[in-house]
C-alpha positions as CSV (number, residue, x, y, z in Angstrom):
1,M,0.0,0.0,0.0
2,S,1.2,3.5,-0.7
3,A,1.5,6.1,2.0
4,K,-1.5,8.0,0.6
5,I,-3.8,5.0,0.8
6,K,-2.7,4.2,4.3
7,E,-3.4,7.8,5.2
8,N,-6.9,7.7,3.7
9,V,-7.7,4.4,5.4
10,K,-6.7,5.9,8.8
11,N,-8.7,9.1,8.2
12,V,-11.6,9.0,10.7
13,D,-13.7,11.5,8.7
14,V,-13.8,9.1,5.8
15,W,-15.2,6.3,8.0
16,I,-17.7,8.6,9.7
17,R,-18.9,9.7,6.3
18,G,-19.2,6.0,5.3
19,L,-21.3,5.4,8.4
20,F,-23.6,8.3,7.6
21,I,-23.9,7.1,4.0
22,V,-25.2,3.7,5.3
23,I,-27.6,5.3,7.8
24,F,-29.0,7.8,5.3
25,G,-29.2,5.1,2.7
26,V,-31.5,3.1,5.1
27,I,-33.5,6.3,5.8
28,L,-33.9,6.9,2.0
29,Y,-35.1,3.3,1.5
30,I,-37.8,3.8,4.1
31,L,-38.7,7.2,2.6
32,F,-39.4,5.6,-0.7
33,G,-42.1,3.4,1.0
34,V,-43.6,6.4,2.7
35,I,-43.6,8.4,-0.5
36,W,-45.4,5.6,-2.3
37,L,-48.0,5.6,0.5
38,L,-48.5,9.3,0.0
39,V,-48.8,8.9,-3.8
40,I,-51.5,6.3,-3.4
41,F,-53.4,8.3,-0.8
42,Q,-53.2,11.5,-2.9
43,F,-54.4,9.6,-5.9
44,L,-57.4,8.1,-4.0
45,T,-58.1,11.6,-2.6
46,K,-58.1,13.1,-6.1
47,V,-60.3,10.3,-7.4
48,I,-62.8,10.6,-4.6
49,T,-63.0,14.3,-4.0
50,G,-61.5,15.8,-7.2
51,N,-59.0,17.7,-5.1
52,L,-55.7,17.1,-3.5
53,N,-55.1,17.2,0.2
54,Q,-53.2,20.5,0.5
55,N,-51.6,19.7,3.9
56,L,-50.4,16.3,2.5
57,S,-49.1,18.1,-0.6
58,K,-47.0,20.4,1.5
59,F,-45.6,17.5,3.5
60,S,-45.0,15.5,0.3
61,T,-43.0,18.4,-1.1
62,S,-40.8,18.7,2.0
63,L,-40.4,14.9,2.2
64,T,-39.2,14.7,-1.5
65,E,-36.8,17.6,-0.9
66,Y,-35.4,15.7,2.1
67,A,-34.9,12.6,0.0
68,F,-33.1,14.8,-2.6
69,Q,-30.9,16.2,0.2
70,I,-30.0,12.6,1.2
71,L,-29.2,11.7,-2.4
72,L,-26.9,14.7,-2.7
73,Y,-25.1,13.8,0.5
74,I,-24.6,10.1,-0.2
75,T,-23.4,10.7,-3.7
76,Y,-20.8,13.3,-2.5
77,Q,-22.6,16.2,-4.2
78,S,-23.0,18.0,-0.9
79,E,-21.0,18.1,2.3
80,E,-24.1,19.2,4.3
81,R,-25.6,16.4,6.3
82,P,-29.4,16.2,5.9
83,F,-31.9,16.4,8.8
84,P,-31.4,16.0,11.8
85,F,-28.0,17.7,11.3
86,S,-29.6,20.5,9.3
87,P,-33.1,22.0,9.3
88,W,-36.0,20.1,7.8
89,P,-36.6,21.3,4.3
90,S,-39.3,23.9,4.1
91,G,-40.7,22.7,0.7
92,Q,-41.4,26.3,-0.3
93,G,-39.7,26.2,-3.6
94,S,-41.5,23.2,-4.9
95,A,-44.8,24.1,-3.2
96,E,-44.9,27.4,-5.1
97,A,-44.3,25.6,-8.4
98,I,-47.2,23.2,-7.6
99,E,-49.5,26.1,-6.7
100,K,-48.6,27.8,-9.9
101,L,-49.3,24.7,-12.0
102,E,-52.7,24.1,-10.2
103,S,-53.8,27.7,-10.6
104,S,-52.8,28.0,-14.3
105,P,-55.8,28.1,-16.7
106,A,-54.1,25.4,-18.9
107,S,-54.3,22.8,-16.0
108,E,-58.0,23.5,-15.5
109,S,-59.0,23.2,-19.1
110,G,-56.8,20.2,-20.0
111,Q,-54.6,22.2,-22.3
112,D,-50.9,22.6,-22.2
113,E,-49.1,26.0,-22.3
114,S,-49.2,26.1,-26.1
115,G,-53.0,25.8,-26.1
116,D,-53.1,22.2,-27.4
117,N,-55.6,19.9,-25.8
118,S,-53.3,17.3,-24.3
119,A,-56.2,15.2,-23.0
120,S,-57.4,14.2,-26.5
121,P,-55.4,12.2,-29.0
122,K,-53.7,14.0,-31.9
123,A,-55.2,13.4,-35.3
């Protein structure tokens, strides 16, 4: 082994990061199950009432942002550890995008931004 490899193997920070990768990987795995439950519940809510549960939408947004933070951390794209080592994601950025989509006239009429009717097949 070269001296650099021995130094890296003895570096406690590398092993701590590895431990956190495993822990956050397990959390991410559990989150996918929770997200699927939210998807199913929101779908059923939409089918039954015609509307989404707004509180659940906000929670879903922050939960998916949390999953994204975990992915960034475990793939070495970020050095910031996700919750509980940093604040829980607010979900504001994605929530505003969702509200904008829901309030746009195109989403209510079944037309896309260009005015084409996306609900009907093209001739």
